[in-house]
PADRENMI-990643 format. One line per field, with one value per residue (C-alpha): residue in three letters; z, y, x. Coordinates in nm, 3 decimals. Last residue first. Layout:
<nodes>
aa = ala ... .
up = Z ... .
north = Y ... .
east = X ... .
</nodes>
This chain:
<nodes>
aa = ala glu glu met val lys pro leu ser his phe ala thr ser asp phe gly glu val met leu arg ala val phe glu gly val ala glu pro asp lys ile ser lys pro asp glu gly pro tyr ala arg ala arg met gln thr arg thr gly gly pro asp leu ile ala thr arg val pro ser ile asn gln met glu ala gly tyr ser thr val leu ala glu leu ala ala lys ser ala ala tyr ala gly trp tyr ala arg pro ser arg ala val gly ser ser leu ala leu leu arg gly lys ala ala arg arg leu leu pro asp phe asn ala ile leu ala gln gln ala val leu asn leu thr leu leu arg asn phe glu lys gly asp ile ala ala val pro thr leu thr gly leu met ala ala asn leu val leu met asp leu his gln trp arg glu ala met ala ser ala leu arg ala ile ser asp gly asp thr leu asp leu pro ala ile thr ala his gly gly ala ala his ile arg asp glu leu glu glu leu gly gly ala thr arg ala thr ile val val his ala gly arg ala ala leu ser gln ala ile ala ala gly ile gly arg ser ala gly thr val leu ala val gln gly ala leu gln gln ser ser asp thr met .
up = -4.292 -4.381 -4.706 -4.543 -4.269 -4.526 -4.733 -4.413 -4.316 -3.949 -3.772 -3.394 -3.256 -2.935 -2.852 -2.972 -2.855 -2.910 -2.965 -3.161 -3.374 -3.445 -3.557 -3.781 -3.951 -4.002 -4.161 -4.385 -4.517 -4.559 -4.795 -5.057 -5.176 -5.512 -5.843 -5.879 -5.934 -6.260 -6.286 -6.582 -6.384 -6.119 -5.911 -5.972 -5.909 -5.585 -5.464 -5.549 -5.337 -5.391 -5.172 -5.248 -4.924 -4.587 -4.449 -4.085 -3.831 -3.458 -3.144 -2.774 -2.506 -2.154 -2.034 -1.925 -2.031 -2.387 -2.463 -2.604 -2.805 -2.951 -3.044 -3.220 -3.410 -3.514 -3.647 -3.820 -3.988 -4.097 -4.248 -4.451 -4.558 -4.678 -4.859 -5.034 -5.155 -5.302 -5.439 -5.612 -5.963 -5.929 -5.623 -5.251 -5.044 -4.683 -4.742 -5.076 -4.891 -4.765 -4.434 -4.225 -3.873 -3.564 -3.225 -2.923 -2.581 -2.306 -2.008 -2.187 -2.031 -2.223 -2.554 -2.457 -2.373 -2.698 -2.910 -3.000 -3.051 -3.238 -3.469 -3.530 -3.614 -3.867 -4.015 -4.080 -4.239 -4.504 -4.518 -4.516 -4.698 -4.988 -5.001 -5.011 -5.279 -5.484 -5.463 -5.541 -5.847 -5.855 -6.184 -6.039 -5.825 -6.131 -6.132 -5.967 -5.894 -5.542 -5.336 -5.064 -4.707 -4.434 -4.238 -3.896 -3.668 -3.311 -3.058 -2.690 -2.673 -2.338 -2.179 -2.378 -2.455 -2.351 -2.470 -2.802 -2.855 -2.764 -2.993 -3.277 -3.224 -3.223 -3.547 -3.707 -3.604 -3.793 -4.124 -4.337 -4.171 -4.347 -4.146 -4.149 -3.803 -3.813 -3.500 -3.495 -3.293 -3.411 -3.458 -3.820 -3.941 -3.727 -3.898 -4.244 -4.173 -4.040 -4.356 -4.575 -4.365 -4.388 -4.767 -4.801 -4.536 -4.728 -4.590 -4.393 -4.031 -3.848 -3.472 -3.390 -3.074 -3.029 -3.000 -3.214 -3.524 -3.468 -3.502 -3.823 -3.971 -3.894 -4.046 -4.364 -4.396 -4.359 -4.608 -4.885 -4.824 -4.605 -4.329 -4.409 -4.037 -3.782 -3.420 -3.182 -2.849 -2.618 -2.411 -2.600 -2.787 -2.761 -2.766 -3.108 -3.099 -2.973 -3.234 -3.185 .
north = -0.603 -0.372 -0.253 -0.208 0.008 0.212 0.271 0.364 0.638 0.721 1.028 1.064 1.420 1.294 0.927 0.675 0.470 0.100 0.132 0.456 0.324 0.006 0.213 0.421 0.110 -0.034 0.286 0.312 -0.041 0.037 0.322 0.055 0.007 0.104 -0.082 -0.144 0.229 0.208 0.552 0.777 1.043 1.077 1.387 1.369 0.993 1.045 1.299 1.060 0.791 0.463 0.519 0.609 0.687 0.717 0.975 0.988 1.255 1.198 1.377 1.294 1.448 1.318 1.675 1.916 1.756 1.649 1.901 2.173 1.920 1.781 2.129 2.195 1.867 1.956 2.299 2.180 1.894 2.135 2.369 2.084 1.988 2.337 2.379 2.044 2.135 2.466 2.342 2.024 2.135 2.004 1.795 1.850 1.565 1.625 1.761 1.578 1.246 1.350 1.438 1.301 1.444 1.229 1.372 1.142 1.222 0.982 0.985 1.253 1.596 1.734 1.635 1.822 2.141 2.119 2.078 2.445 2.527 2.208 2.246 2.613 2.517 2.265 2.530 2.757 2.480 2.262 2.446 2.809 2.721 2.573 2.863 3.114 2.914 2.914 3.292 3.343 3.119 2.942 3.014 3.099 2.785 2.569 2.389 2.105 2.266 2.231 1.915 1.989 1.863 1.692 1.428 1.573 1.279 1.380 1.096 1.082 1.383 1.485 1.635 1.396 1.576 1.936 1.925 1.784 2.071 2.333 2.177 2.167 2.535 2.635 2.449 2.613 2.958 2.903 2.858 2.697 2.369 2.365 2.149 1.830 1.669 1.301 1.087 0.731 0.411 0.062 -0.257 -0.317 -0.172 0.137 0.192 0.140 0.377 0.643 0.610 0.663 0.963 1.111 1.072 1.262 1.532 1.756 1.958 1.678 1.559 1.229 1.189 0.834 0.651 0.407 0.032 -0.121 -0.132 0.239 0.314 0.110 0.271 0.623 0.551 0.415 0.718 0.956 0.761 0.772 0.910 1.135 1.152 1.472 1.520 1.239 1.307 1.016 0.935 0.652 0.428 0.117 0.159 -0.203 -0.329 -0.494 -0.626 -0.975 -1.003 -0.961 .
east = -1.060 -0.771 -0.926 -1.266 -1.111 -0.919 -1.232 -1.420 -1.177 -1.213 -1.077 -1.088 -1.083 -1.242 -1.202 -1.456 -1.754 -1.818 -2.193 -2.170 -1.887 -2.082 -2.381 -2.156 -2.015 -2.363 -2.490 -2.185 -2.239 -2.610 -2.520 -2.439 -2.083 -1.936 -1.895 -2.268 -2.318 -2.117 -1.960 -2.035 -2.225 -1.950 -2.035 -2.408 -2.413 -2.218 -2.476 -2.759 -2.596 -2.408 -2.104 -1.743 -1.564 -1.736 -1.489 -1.591 -1.496 -1.527 -1.641 -1.667 -1.889 -1.816 -1.749 -1.476 -1.149 -1.229 -1.501 -1.276 -1.075 -1.396 -1.516 -1.186 -1.217 -1.571 -1.473 -1.156 -1.345 -1.619 -1.359 -1.211 -1.563 -1.650 -1.318 -1.359 -1.709 -1.594 -1.262 -1.383 -1.286 -0.929 -0.854 -0.822 -0.672 -0.774 -1.125 -1.134 -1.166 -1.505 -1.673 -1.956 -1.956 -2.006 -2.098 -2.120 -2.264 -2.164 -2.402 -2.604 -2.645 -2.348 -2.506 -2.823 -2.632 -2.429 -2.741 -2.787 -2.421 -2.337 -2.637 -2.552 -2.195 -2.329 -2.560 -2.261 -2.053 -2.214 -2.546 -2.432 -2.111 -2.307 -2.552 -2.264 -2.089 -2.410 -2.433 -2.066 -2.060 -1.725 -1.541 -1.199 -1.212 -1.267 -1.604 -1.791 -2.128 -2.259 -2.224 -2.478 -2.460 -2.662 -2.467 -2.395 -2.483 -2.566 -2.582 -2.678 -2.909 -3.059 -3.372 -3.594 -3.922 -3.854 -3.494 -3.611 -3.855 -3.593 -3.334 -3.588 -3.676 -3.310 -3.249 -3.554 -3.427 -3.102 -3.282 -3.011 -3.103 -3.439 -3.673 -3.878 -3.861 -3.956 -3.962 -3.831 -3.863 -3.778 -3.981 -3.885 -4.215 -4.145 -3.810 -3.957 -4.248 -4.011 -3.803 -4.109 -4.214 -3.865 -3.860 -4.187 -4.125 -3.890 -3.599 -3.438 -3.442 -3.459 -3.497 -3.392 -3.493 -3.207 -3.271 -3.000 -3.219 -3.286 -2.915 -2.893 -3.204 -3.081 -2.741 -2.899 -3.128 -2.834 -2.621 -2.879 -3.226 -3.443 -3.183 -2.996 -2.950 -2.947 -3.044 -3.000 -3.164 -3.058 -3.285 -3.178 -2.849 -2.727 -3.086 -3.103 -2.746 -2.828 -3.102 -3.476 .
</nodes>
């Protein structure tokens, strides 16, 4: 056991999109500090493997396979967690889809609708359903994963950028609403280039060794959760690493 292994003991975290990549790394880092991590994704296979790794390292995790685009499944998960824990200390909004990188005029309407449903509508549903549990925590924290294109849009990234910009506005507004009436605090994180399947799809010619592992993001998020943050905070991991 390390000095940091119990920094989040007794706390409960929900991490979405946790079957691989950044979500899995965040879940492992939170569990390594003593949090009980509830991990969600659409398929059970990756979640079961992550749960095994967390348990093997002495941590605690519960898997909850679900499709976030099904609003009823979010409500059912919130109800089940309220019955078991009565509070939620940390909510990490990580699940997202990239969609097809294409000119705005060529965006497929059906795909755009699916992208907005997951990247934005489902995120609001998560906030709405877990708001009561976050408020019951001693210091509820909500962290949303964003992207540099949300604040600096670029050609062919319009659909994804629009969804992330809207997510940032939604989470920041929620943080402002909570600031004076509850201990709940919110933050946005731009993780920057990270070695994930989504990154490989977006940059197929990129050398994966030239960018950081998801574990670096997981460790940064865990430190944020331990140290706490002010509502409407924005963190850019590339900038933090550059200044370090």
